[in-house]
N, C-alpha and C positions, 0 to 999 in steps of 0.2 A: 442368622445374618439375613438382612433384607436384600434381595436381589431384584434388580429391574430387568425387564425384558428389553431387547434392543429396540423395540418400537416405542418405548416410553420417551417422551420429550421432556427434557429438564426444564424447570421453570426459568423465566427470564432473569438474568443477573440483575441485582438491585441497581447497579451502576447505570443500566440502560433505562430504568424506570418504565419499562414497557414500550419504549419508543423503537420504531423500526431502525435496525442497525445500519441500513443503507440510506437512511434519510440524510439529506444535506442540511445540517443544523449549524448555524453560525456560532462560533465561540470554542472554548476548550472543552471538549467532551469526547467520549469514546468513539462516536461516529466519525469525528474528524481524524482520529488516528487511523481508522480504516481507510478513509479517503486519501490521507497523506501517503499511506503505503501504496495504494493503487496508483496514484499519480506518480510516485517515485518509480514504480516499476515501468510505467509507460514512458517516462523520461529516460530511464536507463536503456530501454529497448530502442527508443528513437535515436539516442546517441550512438548505440551500437550500429544501427542501420546507416546512420550518417557517416560513421567511421568506415564501415565496409564499402561505402560509395566512394571513398577516397578523400573525404574532407575530415581531417583529424586535427582538432584543436591541440590535443596533447602532443602529437607528433610535431606540429608546427612550433609549439613552445619549446620542445626539446631541441629542435633544430636551431632555434634562436639562441639557446643557452650554450649548446655545444659546438 
């Protein structure tokens, strides 16, 4: 059985074609999935802070309904 040491770096996945995974590339590609996730996390954190500050869109909508 071939065992790798923990310092061996795996080859770049074929989907990335050797392109930097953090590069901002226009179009549908794996890099955009990474950026989409990062921006979604920032948006979620921003909304959480906004809600904790007392401005809640969800609470306002629920008060209008109920």
